[in-house]
MOPAC internal coordinates of N, CA, C and O (Angstrom, degrees):
PM7 1SCF
backbone

  N    0.0000 0     0.00 0     0.00 0    0    0    0
  C    1.4547 1     0.00 0     0.00 0    1    0    0
  C    1.5305 1   108.41 1     0.00 0    2    1    0
  O    1.2310 1   121.24 1   -44.31 1    3    2    1
  N    1.3154 1   115.22 1   135.69 1    3    2    1
  C    1.4630 1   121.53 1   177.62 1    5    3    2
  C    1.5234 1   107.71 1  -112.53 1    6    5    3
  O    1.2310 1   120.68 1   -48.36 1    7    6    5
  N    1.3274 1   116.30 1   131.64 1    7    6    5
  C    1.4648 1   120.49 1  -179.60 1    9    7    6
  C    1.5203 1   109.79 1  -132.41 1   10    9    7
  O    1.2310 1   121.49 1   -40.69 1   11   10    9
  N    1.3329 1   114.75 1   139.31 1   11   10    9
  C    1.4713 1   120.94 1   179.22 1   13   11   10
  C    1.5222 1   108.45 1  -134.01 1   14   13   11
  O    1.2310 1   121.18 1   -43.14 1   15   14   13
  N    1.3129 1   115.36 1   136.86 1   15   14   13
  C    1.4568 1   122.91 1   169.91 1   17   15   14
  C    1.5194 1   104.95 1  -110.89 1   18   17   15
  O    1.2310 1   120.54 1   -80.50 1   19   18   17
  N    1.3323 1   116.56 1    99.50 1   19   18   17
  C    1.4622 1   123.20 1  -169.88 1   21   19   18
  C    1.5241 1   111.01 1   -99.79 1   22   21   19
  O    1.2310 1   120.51 1   -52.83 1   23   22   21
  N    1.3300 1   116.63 1   127.17 1   23   22   21
  C    1.4721 1   122.53 1   175.70 1   25   23   22
  C    1.5155 1   107.65 1   -85.66 1   26   25   23
  O    1.2310 1   120.52 1   -64.84 1   27   26   25
  N    1.3324 1   116.62 1   115.16 1   27   26   25
  C    1.4608 1   120.55 1  -178.27 1   29   27   26
  C    1.5199 1   110.97 1   -74.19 1   30   29   27
  O    1.2310 1   121.31 1   -19.87 1   31   30   29
  N    1.3305 1   115.09 1   160.13 1   31   30   29
  C    1.4620 1   121.26 1   178.36 1   33   31   30
  C    1.5159 1   108.85 1  -135.16 1   34   33   31
  O    1.2310 1   120.46 1   -49.05 1   35   34   33
  N    1.3357 1   116.73 1   130.95 1   35   34   33
  C    1.4525 1   121.70 1   173.79 1   37   35   34
  C    1.5172 1   115.46 1    80.53 1   38   37   35
  O    1.2310 1   120.11 1  -164.00 1   39   38   37
  N    1.3337 1   117.39 1    16.00 1   39   38   37
  C    1.4694 1   120.99 1   179.78 1   41   39   38
  C    1.5249 1   110.69 1  -131.49 1   42   41   39
  O    1.2310 1   121.00 1   -10.83 1   43   42   41
  N    1.3162 1   115.69 1   169.17 1   43   42   41
  C    1.4633 1   121.14 1   176.06 1   45   43   42
  C    1.5273 1   111.22 1   -70.45 1   46   45   43
  O    1.2310 1   120.49 1   146.72 1   47   46   45
  N    1.3360 1   116.67 1   -33.28 1   47   46   45
  C    1.4615 1   119.45 1   176.23 1   49   47   46
  C    1.5267 1   108.54 1   -68.48 1   50   49   47
  O    1.2310 1   121.17 1   -24.98 1   51   50   49
  N    1.3344 1   115.37 1   155.02 1   51   50   49
  C    1.4588 1   119.72 1  -175.57 1   53   51   50
  C    1.5185 1   113.25 1  -110.87 1   54   53   51
  O    1.2310 1   120.41 1   143.44 1   55   54   53
  N    1.3284 1   116.82 1   -36.56 1   55   54   53
  C    1.4639 1   122.34 1  -178.65 1   57   55   54
  C    1.5129 1   109.55 1  -144.43 1   58   57   55
  O    1.2310 1   121.10 1   -27.90 1   59   58   57
  N    1.3317 1   115.50 1   152.10 1   59   58   57
  C    1.4615 1   122.14 1   172.86 1   61   59   58
  C    1.5227 1   107.33 1  -130.37 1   62   61   59
  O    1.2310 1   120.70 1   -52.01 1   63   62   61
  N    1.3338 1   116.26 1   127.99 1   63   62   61
  C    1.4609 1   122.03 1   174.40 1   65   63   62
  C    1.5154 1   107.56 1  -104.56 1   66   65   63
  O    1.2310 1   120.51 1   -50.44 1   67   66   65
  N    1.3364 1   116.64 1   129.56 1   67   66   65
  C    1.4612 1   122.47 1  -177.29 1   69   67   66
  C    1.5203 1   109.23 1  -129.68 1   70   69   67
  O    1.2310 1   120.81 1   -43.55 1   71   70   69
  N    1.3425 1   116.05 1   136.45 1   71   70   69
  C    1.4622 1   122.00 1   172.75 1   73   71   70
  C    1.5240 1   108.68 1  -125.07 1   74   73   71
  O    1.2310 1   120.91 1   -53.76 1   75   74   73
  N    1.3358 1   115.86 1   126.24 1   75   74   73
  C    1.4627 1   122.45 1   176.65 1   77   75   74
  C    1.5228 1   109.05 1  -119.33 1   78   77   75
  O    1.2310 1   120.55 1   -33.32 1   79   78   77
  N    1.3446 1   116.55 1   146.68 1   79   78   77
  C    1.4613 1   118.14 1   172.10 1   81   79   78
  C    1.5271 1   108.63 1   -81.43 1   82   81   79
  O    1.2310 1   120.07 1     3.02 1   83   82   81
  N    1.3160 1   117.48 1  -176.98 1   83   82   81
  C    1.4610 1   121.08 1  -175.62 1   85   83   82
  C    1.5291 1   113.27 1   -68.39 1   86   85   83
  O    1.2310 1   119.72 1   165.48 1   87   86   85
  N    1.3329 1   118.15 1   -14.52 1   87   86   85
  C    1.4651 1   123.03 1   176.86 1   89   87   86
  C    1.5278 1   111.86 1   -97.94 1   90   89   87
  O    1.2310 1   120.37 1  -167.95 1   91   90   89
  N    1.3330 1   116.89 1    12.05 1   91   90   89
  C    1.4727 1   123.71 1  -178.44 1   93   91   90
  C    1.5200 1   113.30 1    63.68 1   94   93   91
  O    1.2310 1   120.57 1  -148.62 1   95   94   93
  N    1.3280 1   116.51 1    31.38 1   95   94   93
  C    1.4599 1   121.19 1   172.56 1   97   95   94
  C    1.5146 1   107.27 1   -92.00 1   98   97   95
  O    1.2310 1   120.75 1   -48.49 1   99   98   97
  N    1.3319 1   116.17 1   131.51 1   99   98   97
  C    1.4647 1   121.79 1  -176.08 1  101   99   98
  C    1.5264 1   109.58 1   -70.64 1  102  101   99
  O    1.2310 1   120.98 1   -57.97 1  103  102  101
  N    1.3255 1   115.73 1   122.03 1  103  102  101
  C    1.4572 1   122.03 1   179.00 1  105  103  102
  C    1.5308 1   111.59 1   -95.44 1  106  105  103
  O    1.2310 1   121.05 1   143.03 1  107  106  105
  N    1.3287 1   115.59 1   -36.97 1  107  106  105
  C    1.4640 1   119.52 1  -179.41 1  109  107  106
  C    1.5216 1   110.32 1  -160.62 1  110  109  107
  O    1.2310 1   121.19 1   -34.88 1  111  110  109
  N    1.3304 1   115.32 1   145.12 1  111  110  109
  C    1.4613 1   122.75 1   173.69 1  113  111  110
  C    1.5182 1   107.46 1  -136.92 1  114  113  111
  O    1.2310 1   120.71 1   -48.18 1  115  114  113
  N    1.3201 1   116.24 1   131.82 1  115  114  113
  C    1.4628 1   122.47 1   174.31 1  117  115  114
  C    1.5157 1   107.72 1  -129.07 1  118  117  115
  O    1.2310 1   120.73 1   -44.70 1  119  118  117
  N    1.3269 1   116.21 1   135.30 1  119  118  117
  C    1.4606 1   121.39 1   178.27 1  121  119  118
  C    1.5206 1   108.33 1  -118.14 1  122  121  119
  O    1.2310 1   120.85 1   -50.12 1  123  122  121
  N    1.3194 1   115.98 1   129.88 1  123  122  121
  C    1.4611 1   121.66 1   177.33 1  125  123  122
  C    1.5179 1   107.72 1  -101.68 1  126  125  123
  O    1.2310 1   120.82 1   -56.82 1  127  126  125
  N    1.3310 1   116.03 1   123.18 1  127  126  125
  C    1.4521 1   121.69 1  -177.08 1  129  127  126
  C    1.5150 1   110.51 1    87.38 1  130  129  127
  O    1.2310 1   120.56 1     1.80 1  131  130  129
  N    1.3098 1   116.53 1  -178.20 1  131  130  129
  C    1.4576 1   121.46 1   178.41 1  133  131  130
  C    1.5161 1   112.83 1    83.92 1  134  133  131
  O    1.2310 1   120.86 1    11.68 1  135  134  133
  N    1.3165 1   115.95 1  -168.32 1  135  134  133
  C    1.4680 1   123.84 1  -178.49 1  137  135  134
  C    1.5217 1   109.13 1   -79.47 1  138  137  135
  O    1.2310 1   120.53 1   -82.21 1  139  138  137
  N    1.3005 1   116.60 1    97.79 1  139  138  137
  C    1.4575 1   123.78 1  -169.22 1  141  139  138
  C    1.5237 1   114.06 1   -49.50 1  142  141  139
  O    1.2310 1   119.72 1   125.18 1  143  142  141
  N    1.3051 1   118.14 1   -54.82 1  143  142  141
  C    1.4658 1   120.82 1  -175.70 1  145  143  142
  C    1.5160 1   112.50 1   -64.97 1  146  145  143
  O    1.2310 1   120.36 1   133.96 1  147  146  145
  N    1.3142 1   116.91 1   -46.04 1  147  146  145
  C    1.4646 1   120.36 1   179.68 1  149  147  146
  C    1.5214 1   111.15 1   -61.97 1  150  149  147
  O    1.2310 1   120.29 1   137.16 1  151  150  149
  N    1.3135 1   117.04 1   -42.84 1  151  150  149
  C    1.4575 1   119.83 1  -177.39 1  153  151  150
  C    1.5208 1   111.60 1   -71.48 1  154  153  151
  O    1.2310 1   119.68 1   145.43 1  155  154  153
  N    1.3209 1   118.22 1   -34.57 1  155  154  153
  C    1.4663 1   119.85 1   174.08 1  157  155  154
  C    1.5291 1   109.84 1   -62.01 1  158  157  155
  O    1.2310 1   120.80 1   140.48 1  159  158  157
  N    1.3301 1   116.07 1   -39.52 1  159  158  157
  C    1.4562 1   120.52 1   178.27 1  161  159  158
  C    1.5173 1   111.80 1   -63.61 1  162  161  159
  O    1.2310 1   120.35 1   134.47 1  163  162  161
  N    1.3273 1   116.94 1   -45.53 1  163  162  161
  C    1.4635 1   120.87 1   178.71 1  165  163  162
  C    1.5259 1   109.91 1   -61.78 1  166  165  163
  O    1.2310 1   120.26 1   135.05 1  167  166  165
  N    1.3200 1   117.11 1   -44.95 1  167  166  165
  C    1.4666 1   120.93 1  -179.88 1  169  167  166
  C    1.5222 1   110.97 1   -59.44 1  170  169  167
  O    1.2310 1   120.44 1   138.99 1  171  170  169
  N    1.3170 1   116.76 1   -41.01 1  171  170  169
  C    1.4607 1   121.37 1   179.04 1  173  171  170
  C    1.5302 1   111.27 1   -66.66 1  174  173  171
  O    1.2310 1   120.48 1   138.85 1  175  174  173
  N    1.3247 1   116.69 1   -41.15 1  175  174  173
  C    1.4688 1   121.05 1  -178.34 1  177  175  174
  C    1.5281 1   112.92 1   -67.21 1  178  177  175
  O    1.2310 1   119.90 1   145.45 1  179  178  177
  N    1.3268 1   117.80 1   -34.55 1  179  178  177
  C    1.4631 1   119.83 1  -175.83 1  181  179  178
  C    1.5304 1   113.02 1   -86.27 1  182  181  179
  O    1.2310 1   119.88 1   162.36 1  183  182  181
  N    1.3143 1   117.83 1   -17.64 1  183  182  181
  C    1.4651 1   120.70 1  -179.79 1  185  183  182
  C    1.5280 1   109.32 1   -60.10 1  186  185  183
  O    1.2310 1   120.68 1   -49.55 1  187  186  185
  N    1.3252 1   116.31 1   130.45 1  187  186  185
  C    1.4526 1   121.99 1  -179.65 1  189  187  186
  C    1.5251 1   113.90 1    88.17 1  190  189  187
  O    1.2310 1   120.42 1   175.40 1  191  190  189
  N    1.3293 1   116.81 1    -4.60 1  191  190  189
  C    1.4682 1   121.56 1   179.63 1  193  191  190
  C    1.5278 1   109.69 1   -92.31 1  194  193  191
  O    1.2310 1   121.08 1   -24.71 1  195  194  193
  N    1.3271 1   115.55 1   155.29 1  195  194  193
  C    1.4669 1   120.12 1   174.34 1  197  195  194
  C    1.5309 1   108.76 1   -70.78 1  198  197  195
  O    1.2310 1   120.65 1   -46.23 1  199  198  197
  N    1.3116 1   116.36 1   133.77 1  199  198  197
  C    1.4616 1   121.59 1  -177.01 1  201  199  198
  C    1.5251 1   111.59 1   -58.63 1  202  201  199
  O    1.2310 1   119.83 1   140.56 1  203  202  201
  N    1.3334 1   117.94 1   -39.44 1  203  202  201
  C    1.4603 1   121.15 1  -178.85 1  205  203  202
  C    1.5269 1   111.27 1   -59.27 1  206  205  203
  O    1.2310 1   120.49 1   138.71 1  207  206  205
  N    1.3220 1   116.67 1   -41.29 1  207  206  205
  C    1.4665 1   121.85 1  -179.57 1  209  207  206
  C    1.5221 1   110.81 1   -65.74 1  210  209  207
  O    1.2310 1   120.70 1   136.96 1  211  210  209
  N    1.3295 1   116.27 1   -43.04 1  211  210  209
  C    1.4608 1   121.33 1  -179.46 1  213  211  210
  C    1.5310 1   109.86 1   -65.73 1  214  213  211
  O    1.2310 1   119.98 1   138.14 1  215  214  213
  N    1.3237 1   117.65 1   -41.86 1  215  214  213
  C    1.4653 1   121.06 1   178.35 1  217  215  214
  C    1.5205 1   110.11 1   -58.97 1  218  217  215
  O    1.2310 1   120.07 1   133.38 1  219  218  217
  N    1.3340 1   117.47 1   -46.62 1  219  218  217
  C    1.4701 1   121.26 1   179.64 1  221  219  218
  C    1.5236 1   112.07 1   -56.89 1  222  221  219
  O    1.2310 1   120.70 1   141.72 1  223  222  221
  N    1.3324 1   116.26 1   -38.28 1  223  222  221
  C    1.4637 1   120.64 1  -176.75 1  225  223  222
  C    1.5251 1   113.31 1   -79.89 1  226  225  223
  O    1.2310 1   119.75 1   149.02 1  227  226  225
  N    1.3325 1   118.08 1   -30.98 1  227  226  225
  C    1.4663 1   120.83 1  -171.86 1  229  227  226
  C    1.5217 1   115.14 1  -101.66 1  230  229  227
  O    1.2310 1   120.00 1   155.78 1  231  230  229
  N    1.3206 1   117.60 1   -24.22 1  231  230  229
  C    1.4683 1   118.27 1  -175.53 1  233  231  230
  C    1.5213 1   110.95 1   -64.21 1  234  233  231
  O    1.2310 1   121.67 1   -41.68 1  235  234  233
  N    1.3279 1   114.41 1   138.32 1  235  234  233
  C    1.4568 1   120.80 1   177.14 1  237  235  234
  C    1.5198 1   115.43 1    88.76 1  238  237  235
  O    1.2310 1   119.74 1   174.82 1  239  238  237
  N    1.3339 1   118.10 1    -5.18 1  239  238  237
  C    1.4667 1   120.12 1   177.52 1  241  239  238
  C    1.5262 1   108.33 1   -68.39 1  242  241  239
  O    1.2310 1   120.84 1   -44.91 1  243  242  241
  N    1.3350 1   116.00 1   135.09 1  243  242  241
  C    1.4651 1   120.89 1   179.36 1  245  243  242
  C    1.5263 1   109.55 1  -107.84 1  246  245  243
  O    1.2310 1   120.93 1   -12.68 1  247  246  245
  N    1.3271 1   115.83 1   167.32 1  247  246  245
  C    1.4587 1   122.50 1   178.49 1  249  247  246
  C    1.5292 1   107.53 1  -127.63 1  250  249  247
  O    1.2310 1   120.93 1   -72.82 1  251  250  249
  N    1.3374 1   115.82 1   107.18 1  251  250  249
  C    1.4564 1   119.36 1  -177.16 1  253  251  250
  C    1.5123 1   110.19 1    59.60 1  254  253  251
  O    1.2310 1   120.42 1    51.40 1  255  254  253
  N    1.3280 1   116.80 1  -128.60 1  255  254  253
  C    1.4621 1   120.77 1   179.97 1  257  255  254
  C    1.5326 1   112.69 1   -89.22 1  258  257  255
  O    1.2310 1   120.47 1   179.42 1  259  258  257
  N    1.3335 1   116.70 1    -0.58 1  259  258  257
  C    1.4703 1   120.16 1   179.73 1  261  259  258
  C    1.5218 1   109.90 1   -74.47 1  262  261  259
  O    1.2310 1   119.77 1   -34.14 1  263  262  261
  N    1.3272 1   118.04 1   145.86 1  263  262  261
  C    1.4629 1   120.60 1   179.96 1  265  263  262
  C    1.5321 1   113.82 1   -78.87 1  266  265  263
  O    1.2310 1   119.91 1   179.90 1  267  266  265
  N    1.3260 1   117.79 1    -0.10 1  267  266  265
  C    1.4584 1   122.92 1  -179.90 1  269  267  266
  C    1.5253 1   108.63 1  -141.27 1  270  269  267
  O    1.2310 1   120.33 1     2.18 1  271  270  269
  N    1.3165 1   116.97 1  -177.82 1  271  270  269
  C    1.4658 1   123.00 1   179.12 1  273  271  270
  C    1.5203 1   107.86 1  -157.16 1  274  273  271
  O    1.2310 1   120.35 1    -7.28 1  275  274  273
  N    1.3163 1   116.94 1   172.72 1  275  274  273
  C    1.4689 1   119.86 1   175.82 1  277  275  274
  C    1.5313 1   110.93 1   -61.85 1  278  277  275
  O    1.2310 1   118.87 1   137.31 1  279  278  277
  N    1.3488 1   119.75 1   -42.69 1  279  278  277
  C    1.4656 1   118.56 1   176.18 1  281  279  278
  C    1.5370 1   112.47 1   -61.74 1  282  281  279
  O    1.2310 1   119.85 1   140.25 1  283  282  281
  N    1.3217 1   117.88 1   -39.75 1  283  282  281
  C    1.4640 1   121.16 1   177.41 1  285  283  282
  C    1.5250 1   110.29 1   -63.92 1  286  285  283
  O    1.2310 1   120.08 1   139.58 1  287  286  285
  N    1.3218 1   117.46 1   -40.42 1  287  286  285
  C    1.4617 1   121.18 1   177.72 1  289  287  286
  C    1.5248 1   110.62 1   -65.75 1  290  289  287
  O    1.2310 1   119.99 1   144.12 1  291  290  289
  N    1.3396 1   117.62 1   -35.88 1  291  290  289
  C    1.4645 1   120.86 1   175.36 1  293  291  290
  C    1.5248 1   109.39 1   -62.80 1  294  293  291
  O    1.2310 1   119.87 1   137.92 1  295  294  293
  N    1.3238 1   117.86 1   -42.08 1  295  294  293
  C    1.4708 1   120.96 1   177.12 1  297  295  294
  C    1.5229 1   110.29 1   -58.83 1  298  297  295
  O    1.2310 1   119.98 1   139.40 1  299  298  297
  N    1.3124 1   117.64 1   -40.60 1  299  298  297
  C    1.4669 1   121.60 1   179.32 1  301  299  298
  C    1.5283 1   111.04 1   -67.32 1  302  301  299
  O    1.2310 1   120.62 1   139.88 1  303  302  301
  N    1.3440 1   116.42 1   -40.12 1  303  302  301
  C    1.4659 1   120.31 1   177.83 1  305  303  302
  C    1.5295 1   110.55 1   -64.13 1  306  305  303
  O    1.2310 1   120.51 1   138.61 1  307  306  305
  N    1.3308 1   116.62 1   -41.39 1  307  306  305
  C    1.4645 1   120.57 1   178.38 1  309  307  306
  C    1.5158 1   110.89 1   -64.53 1  310  309  307
  O    1.2310 1   120.17 1   138.63 1  311  310  309
  N    1.3225 1   117.28 1   -41.37 1  311  310  309
  C    1.4592 1   121.48 1   178.33 1  313  311  310
  C    1.5305 1   110.10 1   -60.97 1  314  313  311
  O    1.2310 1   120.56 1   138.27 1  315  314  313
  N    1.3126 1   116.54 1   -41.73 1  315  314  313
  C    1.4694 1   120.56 1   177.78 1  317  315  314
  C    1.5197 1   110.25 1   -64.11 1  318  317  315
  O    1.2310 1   120.04 1   136.73 1  319  318  317
  N    1.3332 1   117.52 1   -43.27 1  319  318  317
  C    1.4615 1   121.42 1  -179.97 1  321  319  318
  C    1.5238 1   111.11 1   -63.01 1  322  321  319
  O    1.2310 1   120.26 1   138.56 1  323  322  321
  N    1.3324 1   117.12 1   -41.44 1  323  322  321
  C    1.4726 1   120.51 1  -179.32 1  325  323  322
  C    1.5246 1   111.89 1   -65.31 1  326  325  323
  O    1.2310 1   120.28 1   153.20 1  327  326  325
  N    1.3313 1   117.08 1   -26.80 1  327  326  325
  C    1.4657 1   120.09 1  -177.97 1  329  327  326
  C    1.5317 1   112.62 1   -78.35 1  330  329  327
  O    1.2310 1   120.28 1   170.52 1  331  330  329
  N    1.3227 1   117.06 1    -9.48 1  331  330  329
  C    1.4714 1   120.09 1   179.47 1  333  331  330
  C    1.5211 1   109.88 1   -74.07 1  334  333  331
  O    1.2310 1   121.05 1   -34.97 1  335  334  333
  N    1.2962 1   115.60 1   145.03 1  335  334  333
  C    1.4811 1   121.19 1   178.58 1  337  335  334
  C    1.5035 1   110.72 1   -90.59 1  338  337  335
  O    1.2310 1   120.10 1   180.00 1  339  338  337

């Protein structure tokens, strides 16, 4: 099991907790801060998905004039989790 407690940057959310199994399938995602309902929905949608697929879909998404977003930060957290041995 791979677990990351990721400190977000440039978003309303503050932290993202990610758990992946050994095949990089997302077991759980929790977001602290941010738009509660939307982020709960995203967390529910990505659970059980391969992290690589989710990263491809979410990386680079912006929020308003910000150069990042909570989904983009989730992609970064997943990338960090996948890099763990």
